[in-house]
N, C-alpha and C positions, 0 to 999 in steps of 0.2 A: 636708494642705491648709494653706497659710499665705498671709498677705497682707502686702504692703509697706505701710507708712504713706506716703501720698502727701503731698508737701510743698506746703503752702498757706500763703501769707503773709497776715497780718492787714491789713485796711484800717485806716488811722490812726484812724477813728471808734471803733474798738473797742480802742484802745490801753489805756485804763484797765482795762477788764474783763479784758484779757489778763494784767495784772500782778497778779492774785490769787496769793497765796502758795500756794494750793491747786493751781495749774496748772503751776508751774515748779519746777525745782530750781536753786538758785543759791547759790554759796558763793565767798568770797574768802579765801584763806589767805596769810599773810605769814610768811616765815622769815628771821630776822636772821642776822648773821654767826656767831652761836653756835648756829644751828639751833634756836632757840626759835621755836615756832609760835604764831601768833595768827590767829584766824579770825572771820569774820562770815558767818553762814549764815542763809538764809531758811527758815522752816518754819512749819507751821500752828500756830495757837494751841491747836488741839484735840489736839495730840500729847501723850502721857503723858511724864512725866519720863524714863522708861526709853527711850522712843523718841527723845527729844531728846538723851540721852546717847549713843545709837548714832549719831545724826547728827553730834554733835560729834567723834566718833572718826574720821569720814571724812577730816578734814584730815590726820591722821597716816598713814592708810592710803594716800591718794593721793600724799602727799609722800614716803612711804618710799622707793620706788625712784627718785624723781626725781633724787636725788643719788647718782650711781653713782661712788663714790670708789675709793681705792686698793685696797680689799679685793677688788674684782672687776675693776678696769680698770687695774691697774698704775700708779696715780698720776695718771691722766688723769681729771679731774673732769667726766665726761659728764653732760649734763642732758637730760631729756625736755622738749621744748618744746611738743608738741602731741599730743593723742590724740583720735581721732574714732571713734565707733561708729555703725553704722546700727541702727535699732530696728524690729522687726517684730512683728506680731500673729500668734500661732499657736494661741491657745486659743479655739475657737468656742463653748465651753459657758459662758463667763463672760458674765453679763448686762450688766454695765457695765465697759467697758474704758477705761482712761486712755490718751488719745492724746497721745503725745509724738513729735515729728519729729526733733529734733536732740539729740545728746548729745556734748559735746566738752569738752576741758580746754585751757587755755592757760597757759604758764609763762613769766614774764619774769624774766631774771637780770640783775642790775646789779652792777658792781664799784664799791665806795666806798672811802674811805680806811680805814675800819674793817674792810672785808672784803666778801664777796659777799652780797647779799640776793636773795630770790626772792619773787615775787608770783604766786600760782597761782589760777586761776579755774576753777570747776566749773559748767557750764551745761547745762541741758536744758529745752527748751520745746516747745510744740505746733507751732512754726513753723520753717521754714528760717531761718537766721540769717546775717547778713553777718559772717562770722568775721574778715575782715581789719579791718573797722571796729572790732570789739570788741578785737582784738589790738592795734591802734594806740592805742586809748584806754588799755589796760592798760600798754603798754610806753612810750608817749610822754607820758602825762599822769599816770595814777594812781600808778604805781610811782615816777617821779621826784619827784612831789609828796610821797610818804611819806618818801623819803630826804632831801629838802630840808627838810621840816618837822622832821625829827629833828635835822638839823645846826643849823638856826636856833634852835630851842627850847633845845637843849642849850647853845649858846653864850651865849644870853641869860639863861636861868634857872639854869644850872649845877646845883647839887645839888637845887634846887627843881623841876627838870624831872621830870614824871611821864610816863615813856615809855608805860606801859600806857594811860593816858588818851589820849595823842596817837595811838597806833596804832589804838585803837578808833574814834576820831573819823574818822581817815583811811580806815579800812576801810569804815565806814558811808557816807562820802561816795563812795568808789569803787564800792561795790555799788549805790548809788542811780544812779550814772551808767551802769553796765552795764545795770541794769534798764530805765532810760529808753531805751536803745538797742535793746533786744530787739524782734524782730519786723520789723526792716528787711530788705528783700528781699536775698538773696544776689546779689552782682553778679559778673560775669565780668571780673576785672581783668586787663589785658594785662600780661604779663611774659615775658621770654625763658625758654623751658623749659630746665631743666637736664637733663643726661644722667647716667645711673646705671649702675653695674655690679653684677650680681647675685652675691652671695657665699654664698647659701644659700636653701633653700626649706623652709618648715614646713608639714606636713600635720596637720590636726586633725579629729577626728570626735568628736561627743558625742551621746549619746542617754540613754534612761532607765537602761539598764544598760551603757552604753558610754562610755569615755573614753580616747581615743587621741591621742597627739601625738608626731610624729617630726620630726627635723631631717635634711635632706640638704644636704651641702656638698662641698667638695673632699676628696680622699683626704688622710688625716692626714700623709702623706709628700710631698704635692704642694707644691712651692715657692710656688704661688699661695695656699695656705692661710696660710703664714707671712707672705707679702707683705700680704695683705688683713687679717690680724689687727690690723695697726697702724691700720686705718681704722675699726674698730668697738670698742665697749666690751669685748666678749668674746663668744664663741659661747655661753657659759653665760648671760650676761645676755640676749642676744637671744632665746634659747630660752624663757626664762620669762616675758618681758614680755606676749606676746599673751594667754596663759592667765590671768596675774595680773590684768590690767586688765579683761578680759572678765568674769571672776568678780566683781571689785570693782564694776564698773558694774551688774551684775545684783543684787548685794547692795544697792547704793545705791537702785535702783528699788524693791526690797522694803522697805527702811527707810522710804522715802517713801510706801509703800502704793500704788505704781503697779502695776495689775493687768493681766495678759495681754500684757505687753510684754517682749521678749527682745532683748538686745544682741548685736551681732556687730562685732568690731573691724574697722575699715576702714583706719586709718592711725595710725602712731606715728612722730613725728619726734624725732630726737636730735641734739645738737650738742656738739662740743668744739672750741673755737677755730674754725679754718676747716674742720674735718672735719664732714660732715653724713651722717647715716644715716636712711634711711626704711624702715619696715616697712609693706608694702602687702598687703592681704588681700581676697579675694573668697570668698563662701560660697554654699552651696545647701542649702536645707532640704527634705528629701524622705523620705517614709516614717518620719516622727518622728525623723529623724537629721539633725543639722547637720554638714555636711561643708565644710571650708574649706582653701584653700591660700594661703599668704602668702610673699612674697619679702623677703629682707633685701638692701637696696640701699645702695651707697655712692656718694656724688656724685663724678663725675669731670668734670674741666674740659677735658680734651683731646678732640678729635674722633676718634672711632674707631667702626668698625662694631660693636664689642663693647659700646659704651655706648649705652643706649637711653633714650628718654623714658619717663616714668611711664605714659603712655597705652599704650605698647607692652606693658608688663608687666601692666597692668590687663586689656587685651584678651586676652592669652594665659592669664591666670589664669581668665578666664571660659571660654575654649575648653577648658581642662583640665577644669573642672567640668561644663560642658554636654555635652561629648562623652565624658566618663568615660574619659579616656585613662589608660593605665598609667603608672606612675611613671617608667620609663626614658624613654618618649616625652615625658612632661611636662618632665622635667629637660632634655632635649635642646632643647626649645622655648625654655626660659628661658636656659640657659647650658650648652653642650656639655661644659664642664670639670667640672660637678657630677656626682657618681657616686651610684648607688642604694644605697649602704651606709646603713643606717638607724640613727639615734642617738635613742633614747628621750629625752623631755624632761619626763616626769612624776615619776618616782620620784627620790629623792635619790641613790640609787645610780647611776642613769643620768646624772643631771646631774653628779655627781662625775667620771664618765668623760669627759664633755665638757670639763670644766675641766682634767682631767689630761692628756688627749690632744690635744684640738683647740686649747686655749688656751696650748700651749707655744710660745714664740717661737723656740726653737732648732730 
């Protein structure tokens, strides 16, 4: 038996009470052109030094895979722009359960004369959030303000310029602005829906004594595999991201002493220049086992019956789960070119096979 957390937005009268550090998870991380990381993170004053140190390590863990560089993607510097997880209550024996509704991350990348900088926000609250509002604040105000402040202060102060002091002030201002915006109702923004082509499906099952994860994609000798390899970071990278971030979000909830709440990845968005990749996942929790299916989608700009909207893939992932379809039938629903050959994605040995056989460009 499990329960979804229902989304309820706060009335503005309760704005100040919502902003207690006890009720939210909020962090802002900045990485400069040398990949030096600076952070500003909200946490309870009652936390021990050990707990605070664990929280401080979150910036490095979340930012780690954000920079998918030449080591895994042949020189193309892919970046993770957005991660969203749903949160569910599954433990009925806990007397007091911490209720959080949203958990998501946003990453803004900007090119400057000195190099690329990244501003990464980690947010979880008891309410649904207007993600676009917060994303616009980060990318159009907070991040440019940091870079501009750096340029101006360095030109005026020269060697007397204290970068650490500047970045700490800017991060505090930024996190205050984000915190002030929390609790705004999520709006339905109109935009033209993009179309996507599916290049893989990931099946995952987890339980007390069960951990399974498999990738299904094109045959390794299919020309389609080589064609679409150019549209993604790599099959290796896409295979590890869902598990990595789901476990990291679970660890984050534990570090913040959030009880009885379990995350399930819903979406991961990646970008390299004009290339966009979306990982979309649906899950079902039944008989103490979490079962999920996710699709790896590449954005396509031409009109074709093979290219579908995200709503199409979301609907079919639910059908696969709810009707308990076998894998061959499931793959045919998503993309008839995908085959039922199973590629394990948990052990290093299996992942090395994916890198060796599926990520070959010739």
